[in-house]
N, C-alpha and C positions, 0 to 999 in steps of 0.2 A: 644449363647443365645437360639438358636432353640432347642438344646438338653435339656436345662433346662426346656423350655416350654413343650417339648414333654414328659419329665419325669413327670412333674407336671400334665399334662393331663392324663397320664397313671395311676398315683396315684389316680386321681379323678375317672376315669373309674373303677379302681379296687375297690375303696370304694363303689361305686354304685352297682357293681356286687356282692360284699360281702354282702351288705345289702339285695339285692334281693335273694341271696342264703339263708341267715339266715331266711328271711320271708317265703321262699318256704318250707324250712325244718320245720318251726314252724306251718304253716297252709296250705300248698299246694299252687300251683301256682295260683289257682283261687282267693285266698285271697290276693295275692300280688297286691298292688295298687302303681302306680307311685308316688303319693304323700307320701305314707308311706315309700317307698324306699328312696325318697328324704330326708324326715325327719330323717330317720335312718342314712343316709350317711352324714347328716349335710349340704345339699345343697338345692337349690330351685327345685321345681317340673320342672320348665322350663329348668334347667340345665340337668336334667335326660332326658327330651325330646330332648334337643339339642345334647346330646351325643349319644342317642340310637334311636331317632326318634319315636318309638312306643314300646308298651309292647312286641311285637314280636321281635323287634330289641334287646331289653334287654334279652329276652329269648335266642336268638341266641348267644349273648355275653356270657351268663351264660353257655350255652351248649359248646361253643368253649373252654372256660377255663377248664371245666371238661374234655373234650376230650384231650386237651393239657396235662393235668396232667396224664391221663391214658397213652397217647402215650409216654410221657417221661419215665414213669415206665416200659412200655413194652419194650422200646428200651434198658433200663438198664438190664432187665431180659434176653433179647436175647443176648446182648453183654457178659453177665457173662458166657455164655456157648460156646462161640467161634463157632467152626464148628460142634458141636454136635447138629444136627438138632432136634432129639427127646427130648433131655434135654432142649434145648432152647424153643421149642414149648411148652413143658409141663410147664416150669417155667413162660413163658409169659401168657399162657392161665389160669393156676391156679391162678396166681397173679391177673389177670383181673377179673376173676369170684369172687374171694374172696374179692377183693377191692370193686367191684360193690355191692356185697351183704352187705358190711359194710358201704358203702357210704351213709350218711344220705340224700343227695340230690337225689340219684338214688332211695332210698327207698321212698322218698316223691313223686317222679314222678310216680313210680309204684303203690303206695298206692292210689294216686289221681286217676290214671287211673282205678284202680279196683273199685273205688267209683263212676265212671261215668264221671270224668273229665280227658280229655286227651290232654290238651293244650301243655304240654311239651313232652308227650310220642312220638309224631312224630319225635322229634329230635333224638330219639333212633331207630325209626322204619321207617315209610314211608318217612320222610324227613331227613333221616340219611346220606345224602351226606357227611356232615362234618365228622361224625364218620367213614364212609366207606373210604372216601378219605384219611384222616389222618392215620387211622389204617393200611390200605392197604399199604400206602407209607412207613411206618416204617418197615413192613414185607419185602417189596421189597428192601428197603435199606439194610436190614440185608442179604437177599438172594444174592444181587449183590456182597457182599463181601465174602460170604461163599459158594455159589453155582454158581460160574461163568460159568460153562458149561451148566447150565440148560436153557431150552428154555424160552425166556422172556414172550411169550404169555401164556405158561403153568404156569409160575410163577405168572403172573398177575391174572389168573383165580384162581389159588390155594389160593393166598393171599385174594382175594375178597371172596371166598367161606369160608375160615376159619373165617374171620372177621364176615361175616353174621351169621355163626353158633354160634360163641361166643356171639354175640348180642342177638340171639334168646334164648340162655341159660341164659343170664342175665335177659331178660324180662320174660321168663317162665322157671324157673329152675325146673328140674325134679329129679335130683340125687345130692348126695353130691358133693361139688366142686372137690375133688380129683378124684372121679370116672369120672365125666364129663371131667375134664382136661386130664385125662389119655386117654379116648376114643378119644377126639378131637386131642390130640397130636399124637396118632397113625394114625388118618386120615390125619393130616397135614403132617406127615412123608411120607405117601404114595402119597399125592398130590404134595408135593415139590420135591420128589425124586422118580418119577415113574420108575418102572422096564422097561428095554429096550424091 
């Protein structure tokens, strides 16, 4: 019975996060209201508060789900290339940059921030623990299986550095995705497999 209840609660939370995502894309995070999210999800406003506590709690759930999607995709890109560090790095970075550029939620966050509202931007930047932790973990997981002789401290630093650089290029892109991914993959190769 507990599994059924947990599944029902997860569906409820997903529908609320879906509604918040849709509203954020349509009008930016500033325009999102808990009552509007509740109405769109077909639940009471109190239910939204019960599940997420505050608008910040809903923002965190929304950010977590997007990060989980990106991490799943990055893991798949890394795994497609086995031990080929350069190819794996390029595939993961290029996919992340391209997907972020096409992601309507990321666009809404960045557009809102450029317009003076930055309520969600910290989830990508200054409060990016979720992004950094999850993304770094997937890189370290891949490295553990493909670079077993590498120094763990050096790998941890390399993974953190690469993730931070990718995030900075998502927030402030300067060059075409392929060019940026190529440069970052070259850097990742040097960081993950330093010369003796």
